[in-house]
C-alpha positions in Angstrom: -20.0 -38.7 3.6 -21.5 -38.4 6.7 -19.2 -41.0 9.5 -20.5 -39.6 12.6 -18.0 -38.6 15.1 -14.4 -38.4 14.4 -13.3 -39.3 17.6 -14.9 -39.7 21.1 -15.8 -37.2 24.2 -14.3 -37.5 27.6 -16.0 -36.0 30.3 -13.0 -33.8 32.2 -13.4 -32.0 35.7 -12.9 -28.0 35.2 -13.0 -26.6 38.5 -16.4 -27.3 39.8 -17.9 -28.3 36.0 -17.8 -31.4 34.1 -16.9 -31.0 30.2 -16.8 -33.1 27.7 -13.2 -32.8 26.0 -13.1 -34.4 22.0 -10.4 -36.8 21.2 -9.8 -37.5 17.9 -9.5 -41.3 16.2 -5.9 -41.6 14.8 -5.6 -40.9 10.5 -6.4 -42.2 7.9 -10.8 -42.0 8.2 -12.3 -45.1 8.6 -14.5 -45.5 6.5 -11.9 -43.9 4.0 -12.5 -40.9 2.2 -14.8 -41.5 -0.9 -13.0 -39.5 -3.6 -16.1 -39.0 -6.4 -15.0 -38.1 -10.2 -15.6 -34.6 -9.6 -13.2 -34.5 -6.3 -10.6 -36.5 -8.0 -10.9 -33.9 -10.7 -10.2 -31.0 -8.1 -7.2 -33.0 -6.5 -6.1 -33.0 -10.1 -5.9 -29.2 -10.9 -4.7 -28.5 -7.4 -1.4 -30.6 -8.2 -1.4 -29.1 -11.8 -1.5 -25.5 -10.1 1.2 -26.3 -7.6 3.5 -27.4 -10.8 3.0 -24.2 -12.6 3.8 -22.2 -9.2 6.9 -24.6 -8.7 8.1 -24.1 -12.1 7.4 -20.3 -12.1 10.3 -19.7 -9.9 12.4 -20.3 -12.3 11.7 -17.1 -14.2 12.8 -15.0 -11.4 15.7 -13.2 -11.5 16.4 -13.8 -8.1 13.8 -16.5 -5.8 15.2 -15.5 -3.0 13.9 -11.7 -3.2 10.5 -13.0 -4.0 10.3 -15.0 -1.0 11.5 -12.7 1.2 8.4 -10.5 0.7 6.1 -13.7 0.1 6.9 -15.2 3.3 6.1 -12.0 5.2 3.1 -11.4 3.6 1.8 -15.0 5.3 3.1 -13.7 8.1 1.0 -10.6 8.7 -2.4 -12.6 7.0 -1.9 -15.6 9.2 -1.4 -13.3 11.9 -4.0 -11.6 11.4 -6.8 -14.5 11.5 -5.6 -14.7 15.0 -6.8 -11.0 15.7 -3.3 -8.6 15.2 -3.9 -5.5 13.7 -0.6 -5.1 12.0 0.0 -4.7 8.1 2.8 -5.7 5.5 4.0 -2.3 5.9 4.4 -2.1 9.7 6.7 -5.2 10.0 9.1 -3.5 7.1 8.8 -0.5 9.1 9.4 -2.7 12.3 12.4 -4.0 10.6 13.8 -1.1 9.9 13.1 0.1 13.4 11.2 2.8 11.9 7.6 1.9 13.3 6.1 4.6 15.4 2.7 4.1 16.1 2.3 0.4 15.4 1.2 -2.0 18.1 4.2 -3.3 19.0 3.1 -6.7 20.3 1.5 -7.1 17.1 4.4 -6.2 14.8 6.2 -8.8 17.2 4.0 -11.5 16.5 4.8 -11.0 12.9 8.0 -11.4 13.2 7.9 -14.4 15.1 6.4 -15.9 12.5 8.9 -15.1 9.8 11.7 -16.4 11.8 9.3 -19.4 12.5 8.9 -19.8 8.6 12.5 -19.7 8.1 13.7 -22.3 10.4 11.3 -24.8 9.8 12.1 -24.4 6.3 15.9 -24.6 7.0 15.6 -27.6 8.9 13.9 -29.7 6.0 16.5 -28.9 3.7 19.2 -30.2 6.4 16.9 -33.3 5.9 15.1 -33.1 9.3 11.9 -34.9 9.2 8.6 -33.3 9.3 8.3 -34.0 12.9 7.0 -33.6 16.5 10.4 -32.4 17.6 10.4 -30.2 14.7 6.6 -28.7 15.3 7.7 -27.8 18.9 11.1 -25.9 17.6 9.1 -24.0 15.3 6.7 -23.4 17.8 9.4 -22.6 20.8 10.1 -19.6 17.9 6.8 -18.2 17.1 6.3 -17.8 20.5 9.9 -16.8 21.6 9.1 -12.7 22.4 5.8 -11.0 22.7 2.3 -11.9 23.8 3.0 -16.1 23.9 6.5 -15.9 25.5 4.8 -17.5 29.0 2.9 -19.7 27.4 5.1 -22.7 27.2 6.8 -21.8 24.0 8.1 -25.1 22.6 6.2 -28.0 24.8 3.2 -29.4 24.5 0.4 -28.2 26.5 0.1 -29.3 30.3 -3.1 -28.0 31.2 -6.7 -27.4 29.6 -7.7 -25.1 26.7 -10.7 -24.5 24.8 -11.6 -22.3 21.7 -14.3 -19.5 21.9 -15.8 -19.0 25.2 -14.7 -18.0 28.6 -13.9 -21.1 30.2 -14.7 -25.2 28.8 -18.2 -25.1 30.1 -19.1 -22.5 27.6 -16.6 -23.1 24.8 -17.5 -23.8 21.2 -14.8 -26.4 21.5 -12.8 -28.2 24.0 -9.4 -30.2 22.3 -8.7 -33.5 24.5 -7.2 -33.4 27.8 -3.7 -32.5 28.2 -2.8 -36.2 28.9 -3.7 -37.1 25.4 -1.8 -34.7 23.6 1.2 -36.6 23.5 -0.6 -39.8 22.2 -2.9 -38.0 19.7 0.4 -36.3 18.6 2.1 -39.0 18.4 0.0 -40.4 16.0 -0.4 -37.5 13.8 3.5 -38.0 13.6 3.0 -41.8 12.2 0.5 -40.3 9.8 2.9 -37.4 8.4 5.3 -40.3 8.1 2.8 -43.0 5.8 2.1 -45.2 8.7 0.0 -47.3 8.3 -0.3 -46.3 5.3 1.0 -44.4 1.9 -1.5 -41.1 1.6 -0.9 -38.9 -1.0 0.3 -35.4 -0.8 -2.6 -33.3 -0.8 -5.0 -35.4 0.8 -2.1 -35.6 3.7 -2.0 -32.1 4.1 -5.8 -31.7 4.3 -5.9 -33.9 6.8 -3.0 -33.4 8.8 -4.3 -29.7 9.3 -7.9 -31.1 11.0 -6.3 -33.3 12.9 -3.4 -30.7 14.5 -6.4 -28.0 14.8 -8.5 -30.8 16.6 -5.9 -31.5 18.7 -4.6 -28.3 19.3 -1.5 -29.0 21.1 0.1 -25.6 22.6 -1.8 -23.3 24.7 -0.9 -20.7 22.4 -0.2 -20.3 18.3 -2.1 -23.5 17.5 -3.7 -21.5 14.4 -0.3 -20.3 13.1 1.5 -23.1 13.2 -1.3 -25.5 11.6 -1.4 -22.9 8.7 2.8 -23.3 8.5 2.6 -27.3 8.9 0.8 -27.1 5.2 3.7 -25.4 3.5 6.0 -26.8 5.5 4.8 -30.2 4.4 4.5 -29.5 0.8 8.0 -28.8 0.7 8.9 -31.4 3.1 6.8 -34.0 0.1 8.8 -32.4 -3.0 5.7 -30.6 -4.4 7.4 -27.1 -3.6 11.2 -26.7 -4.0 10.5 -23.5 -2.5 7.6 -22.3 0.3 5.8 -20.1 -2.4 2.3 -21.1 -1.0 0.3 -20.0 1.6 -3.3 -20.7 2.2 -3.7 -17.6 5.1 -5.7 -15.4 2.6 -7.9 -18.0 1.7 -8.7 -18.8 5.1 -8.9 -15.4 6.4 -11.3 -14.6 3.1 -13.9 -17.5 3.8 -13.2 -17.6 7.8 -16.9 -18.7 8.9 -16.6 -21.7 6.3 -13.5 -22.5 7.4 -14.2 -23.2 11.2 -17.6 -24.6 10.5 -16.3 -27.1 7.8 -13.4 -28.2 10.6 -16.2 -28.5 13.2 -18.0 -30.9 10.6 -15.5 -32.7 10.2 -15.4 -33.5 14.2 -19.4 -34.4 14.3 -20.4 -35.2 11.5 -17.2 -37.1 9.8 -17.6 -34.6 6.6 -13.7 -35.3 5.5 -15.2 -34.7 1.6 -16.2 -31.1 2.0 -13.4 -30.2 3.7 -10.6 -31.8 1.0 -12.9 -30.0 -1.5 -12.7 -26.7 0.4 -9.1 -27.5 0.9 -7.9 -28.2 -2.8 -10.1 -25.4 -3.9 -7.7 -23.1 -2.1 -4.6 -24.5 -2.9 -5.7 -24.3 -6.8 -6.6 -20.5 -6.0 -3.5 -19.7 -4.1 -1.1 -21.2 -6.4 -2.9 -19.6 -9.2 -2.6 -16.2 -7.5 0.9 -16.7 -6.3 2.1 -17.4 -10.2 0.1 -14.2 -11.2 1.7 -12.2 -8.8 5.4 -13.3 -9.5 4.7 -12.8 -13.3 3.8 -9.6 -12.7 6.5 -8.2 -10.2 9.2 -10.2 -12.5 7.2 -8.0 -15.8 7.5 -4.5 -14.2 11.0 -4.9 -12.8 12.0 -6.1 -15.7 10.4 -2.8 -17.3 11.6 -0.6 -14.4 15.1 -2.1 -14.8 15.1 -1.1 -18.6 14.0 2.6 -17.3 17.1 2.7 -15.3 19.5 1.9 -18.0 18.5 4.8 -19.6 19.3 7.2 -16.5 22.8 7.9 -17.9 25.7 8.0 -15.4 23.4 7.0 -12.4 22.3 4.4 -14.1 24.6 1.9 -12.4 23.9 3.2 -8.5 20.0 2.9 -9.3 20.2 -0.2 -10.6 21.9 -1.7 -7.5 19.4 0.2 -5.3 16.7 -0.8 -7.6 17.6 -4.4 -6.6 17.8 -3.4 -2.8 14.3 -2.4 -3.0 13.1 -5.7 -4.5 14.2 -7.6 -1.1 12.6 -4.2 1.3 10.5 -2.2 -0.8 10.5 0.3 2.1 13.8 1.4 3.1 15.8 4.4 4.3 19.3 5.7 3.2 21.3 3.8 5.8 19.7 0.4 5.3 20.4 1.5 1.8 23.7 2.2 2.0 24.5 -1.2 4.2 23.3 -3.3 1.4 24.4 -1.9 -1.8 27.7 -0.5 -0.2 27.4 2.7 -1.5 28.0 5.9 0.0 24.5 8.0 1.3 25.4 11.0 -1.0 25.4 8.3 -4.2 22.2 7.0 -2.7 20.4 10.1 -2.7 21.6 11.0 -6.1 20.3 7.7 -7.7 17.0 8.2 -5.1 16.5 11.5 -6.8 16.9 9.9 -10.4 14.7 6.8 -9.0 11.7 9.5 -8.3 11.5 11.6 -11.2 11.5 8.4 -12.9 8.6 7.5 -11.1 9.8 4.1 -9.8 10.6 5.1 -6.0 8.7 7.4 -3.8 9.4 8.8 -0.9 6.5 8.4 1.9 7.3 10.6 4.9 7.5 14.0 3.6 10.0 15.1 6.1 13.5 16.5 5.3 15.5 14.6 7.5 15.3 10.3 8.6 13.5 9.9 5.1 11.7 6.8 4.0 11.5 5.2 0.9 9.1 3.1 -1.2 8.7 1.0 -4.4 4.9 1.3 -4.6 4.5 -1.0 -7.1 6.1 -3.6 -5.7 4.6 -3.0 -2.0 1.0 -2.2 -3.5 1.1 -5.8 -5.4 2.3 -7.6 -2.2 -0.1 -6.0 0.6 -3.0 -7.2 -1.6 -5.4 -8.9 1.0 -3.2 -8.1 3.7 -5.3 -5.0 5.0 -6.0 -5.5 8.7 
């Protein structure tokens, strides 16, 4: 549906130029969304896929191990959309303090994202509301170190920003002036709390994401926070018990369409086209996560069976295999810390795991070696190449 503008343009002065900035109307849209049967079917299928994803967590022997890697995969993908070049392997090496040659600022940004996700999920588990205060807390962590630390972490912006271009005068899009940020974010918070009316969860997530990106309330990190909010909302509303769904891979694969649809909402009011794109992404990413979880579960179980046949080394090798499921690139000091086994015992077990073709040494060095659970890493890295 073409509703025309979903906000109003305000003329602002920026230097010597007069620039039009866009201030969105409060949600929900007016006139209301037009949900035809085809779109209703897409919404229903997306919810079914989310239900499957939520239930597949019960198949996993240790959901925390899967989450550990899944959160990191999302951090890498979301940061790549913003231009960072680091990979999942780079992040894992950084966390091991073994990252020579990796652009440090890039990996720090990804590491901050992991900390921000974890903080948001922890706060929701404490029954803290999904609110502007929580959004600012998560943003503060996201920009705590690295490139964004001088961009007012945790504070709504007090100056004008813009998207693309060298200044607002030649930008693709100019968000609301700073004096409008608090009010527009206040209206968004009301919408999240079902004021003035209750909105079903997937429609709420879709509308919220556009509105947040339209307001662009921070000087930096808006894209990453906007994507993170989708997962936080799904967990907050009880659709997911664990933060297992992320849309960054989908947005990365359809990047130009994603940005075009956001602009079309602002200029034409075409919420329905955006919603269709959004729920297809939810379904595809949920189904992909289910497949990944099952494949990980299958080959981890298969490898465990091989390890049980290793004889007297089986006990220590099983503990090391468990450690590799949380950190698929590891060294002997890390494995010793996690498993409480002695370095000689770990070295012997690693040799057995290499002969069984479960673990691979990846440096070729005689000292300070690194080992990878290659099958696990390859599956989780799919789609994260810079």
